[in-house]
C-alpha positions as CSV (number, residue, x, y, z in Angstrom):
1,M,29.0,-162.8,59.5
2,N,31.1,-164.1,62.4
3,I,28.8,-166.1,64.6
4,A,29.7,-167.5,68.0
5,I,27.4,-170.2,69.3
6,I,27.5,-170.8,73.0
7,G,26.7,-174.5,73.5
8,K,27.1,-177.4,71.2
9,G,24.1,-179.5,72.0
10,K,21.3,-180.3,69.5
11,V,20.2,-176.6,69.2
12,G,23.7,-175.1,68.9
13,S,24.9,-177.8,66.5
14,A,21.8,-177.5,64.2
15,L,22.0,-173.8,64.1
16,G,25.8,-173.8,63.6
17,A,25.6,-176.2,60.7
18,K,22.9,-174.3,58.9
19,F,24.7,-170.9,59.4
20,A,27.9,-172.4,58.2
21,A,26.2,-173.8,55.1
22,A,24.9,-170.3,54.4
23,G,28.5,-169.0,54.3
24,H,28.9,-167.6,57.8
25,A,32.0,-168.2,59.9
26,V,30.8,-170.2,62.9
27,V,32.7,-170.9,66.1
28,Y,31.5,-172.8,69.2
29,G,32.2,-171.6,72.7
30,S,32.4,-174.1,75.6
31,R,33.3,-174.1,79.2
32,T,35.5,-177.1,78.4
33,P,37.0,-176.3,75.0
34,D,38.3,-179.2,72.9
35,A,40.0,-178.7,69.6
36,L,38.9,-182.1,68.4
37,A,35.3,-181.2,69.1
38,G,35.8,-177.8,67.3
39,T,35.1,-175.7,70.4
40,L,36.9,-172.7,71.9
41,N,37.0,-171.0,75.2
42,Q,33.7,-169.1,75.4
43,A,35.4,-165.6,75.7
44,D,37.7,-166.4,72.8
45,A,34.7,-167.6,70.7
46,V,32.8,-164.4,71.4
47,R,35.6,-161.9,71.1
48,A,35.7,-161.8,67.2
49,A,31.9,-162.5,66.7
50,D,29.3,-160.2,65.3
51,V,26.5,-162.3,66.7
52,I,26.4,-164.5,69.8
53,V,23.8,-167.3,70.0
54,T,22.9,-168.5,73.5
55,A,22.1,-172.1,72.7
56,I,22.1,-173.2,76.4
57,P,19.5,-173.5,79.1
58,G,17.9,-170.2,80.1
59,T,19.1,-170.6,83.7
60,A,22.7,-170.6,82.5
61,V,22.6,-167.6,80.1
62,I,23.4,-164.8,82.5
63,P,26.0,-166.6,84.5
64,T,27.7,-167.7,81.2
65,L,27.6,-164.2,79.8
66,E,29.0,-162.7,83.1
67,A,31.9,-165.2,82.9
68,I,32.6,-164.0,79.3
69,G,32.6,-160.4,80.4
70,E,30.6,-157.3,79.9
71,D,33.4,-155.6,77.8
72,V,33.6,-158.5,75.4
73,L,29.8,-158.4,74.9
74,A,29.7,-154.7,74.2
75,D,27.9,-153.7,71.0
76,K,27.5,-157.3,69.9
77,I,24.2,-158.9,69.0
78,V,23.0,-161.5,71.5
79,L,20.5,-163.8,69.9
80,D,18.8,-165.6,72.8
81,V,17.1,-168.8,71.8
82,S,16.9,-170.2,75.3
83,A,14.1,-171.4,77.6
84,A,14.3,-171.1,81.4
85,M,12.6,-174.1,83.0
86,T,13.0,-175.7,86.4
87,A,13.7,-179.5,86.9
88,D,10.0,-180.1,87.1
89,W,9.3,-178.0,84.0
90,A,8.0,-174.8,85.6
91,L,8.9,-171.4,84.4
92,V,11.9,-170.0,86.2
93,H,10.8,-166.4,85.5
94,P,7.0,-166.4,85.7
95,N,6.8,-162.6,85.5
96,D,9.8,-161.9,83.4
97,S,12.1,-163.2,80.6
98,V,15.7,-164.2,80.2
99,A,16.1,-161.8,77.3
100,R,14.9,-158.8,79.2
101,Q,17.2,-159.7,82.1
102,V,20.1,-160.1,79.8
103,Q,19.4,-156.7,78.2
104,A,19.2,-155.1,81.7
105,R,22.4,-156.8,82.9
106,F,24.4,-156.0,79.7
107,P,23.0,-152.6,78.4
108,R,25.7,-152.2,75.8
109,A,24.8,-155.5,74.1
110,R,21.9,-155.7,71.6
111,V,19.6,-158.6,72.7
112,V,17.2,-160.2,70.4
113,K,14.9,-163.1,71.4
114,S,13.8,-165.5,68.7
115,L,13.4,-169.2,67.8
116,N,12.5,-170.1,71.4
117,T,9.0,-171.4,70.6
118,M,9.9,-174.5,68.7
119,N,12.1,-177.6,68.5
120,Y,15.6,-177.3,67.0
121,S,14.5,-179.3,63.9
122,V,11.9,-176.7,63.0
123,M,14.3,-173.8,63.7
124,V,16.5,-174.8,60.8
125,D,13.9,-176.3,58.4
126,P,10.5,-174.5,59.0
127,L,8.9,-175.5,55.7
128,T,9.4,-179.3,55.8
129,S,6.1,-181.0,56.7
130,L,4.7,-177.7,58.2
131,S,2.0,-176.0,56.2
132,Q,2.3,-172.8,58.3
133,A,5.0,-171.4,60.6
134,T,5.6,-168.2,62.5
135,V,8.9,-167.1,64.2
136,F,8.7,-164.3,66.7
137,V,11.3,-161.6,67.2
138,S,11.7,-159.3,70.2
139,G,14.3,-156.7,70.8
140,D,15.0,-153.0,71.4
141,S,17.4,-152.5,68.5
142,Q,15.9,-152.4,65.0
143,D,19.3,-152.8,63.5
144,A,19.9,-155.9,65.5
145,K,16.5,-157.3,64.7
146,G,17.2,-156.7,61.0
147,T,20.4,-158.7,61.2
148,V,18.6,-161.5,63.0
149,N,15.9,-161.5,60.3
150,E,18.7,-162.0,57.7
151,L,19.9,-165.0,59.7
152,L,16.4,-166.3,60.0
153,A,16.2,-166.2,56.2
154,D,19.4,-168.2,56.0
155,L,17.6,-170.9,58.2
156,G,14.7,-171.0,55.7
157,W,12.2,-168.5,57.2
158,L,10.3,-166.4,54.7
159,P,9.7,-162.7,55.4
160,E,6.0,-163.3,55.9
161,M,6.7,-165.9,58.5
162,I,8.7,-163.5,60.7
163,L,6.6,-161.5,63.3
164,D,8.3,-158.6,65.0
165,L,6.6,-158.3,68.4
166,G,8.4,-155.1,69.4
167,G,10.8,-154.4,72.2
168,V,12.7,-156.9,74.4
169,D,9.9,-156.7,77.0
170,T,7.7,-158.7,74.6
171,A,10.0,-161.7,75.0
172,K,8.1,-162.5,78.1
173,G,5.2,-163.6,76.0
174,T,7.1,-166.1,73.8
175,E,9.1,-167.4,76.8
176,H,5.8,-168.1,78.5
177,L,4.8,-170.4,75.6
178,A,7.2,-173.1,77.0
179,P,4.5,-174.8,79.2
180,L,2.1,-174.9,76.2
181,F,4.9,-176.3,74.1
182,L,5.4,-179.2,76.6
183,S,1.6,-179.9,76.8
184,T,1.3,-179.9,73.0
185,F,4.3,-182.3,72.7
186,T,2.6,-184.6,75.3
187,A,-0.6,-184.6,73.3
188,L,1.0,-185.0,69.9
189,Q,4.0,-187.2,70.8
190,T,6.1,-185.3,68.3
191,M,8.0,-182.0,68.3
192,R,7.4,-181.5,64.6
193,F,4.9,-178.7,65.2
194,N,5.0,-174.9,65.5
195,F,2.9,-172.1,67.0
196,T,1.5,-170.1,64.2
197,V,-0.3,-166.7,63.9
198,S,-3.1,-167.0,61.4
199,R,-4.1,-163.6,60.1
200,D,-7.0,-162.3,58.0
201,S,-5.4,-161.3,54.7
202,N,-8.2,-158.8,54.1
203,E,-7.9,-157.0,57.5
204,R,-5.8,-153.8,57.6
205,S,-3.2,-153.4,60.3
206,V,-4.1,-151.1,63.2
207,A,-2.1,-147.9,62.9
């Protein structure tokens, strides 16, 4: 696939390196493109992409996508891995989610929320030092979620570790894990942890 990663910080760089190692064509979009740094103008990076990864702060996602342009985003998969927090670590959207707002603002795009409940090191290597791991997926398009599941597999996530929560409205739940993530980090003094759903293997799913 052609993957455009918006942002080249720790999250974007880690995801981009792992996707490239899996054989995908990866480009990075930046507000200040630099050929030496391997970045393009954000709109140019996105134009030829099948999947766009928003590896930037949640507060910057919608303004950045608006600058890229609604027509450029049409029919593309937007994988939103962002978290929207204020400077004092409060939720920016206490009754909503970035992903739902992006889907409402860009109805022709196919928004999928995932990978936002963990540190970047766990995103790209879930099995190292973690006995259990769960990655959540939210989105209205089943096809888009299927594509994201394939990309998750390229990052090292096994099928049984992927939990589809349903439509994009369910992203509110995972985005609201951010305060718990920060509290857990404070308690453990490490980000090498993950939120995991432990299920009874003998219990049947509710129809």
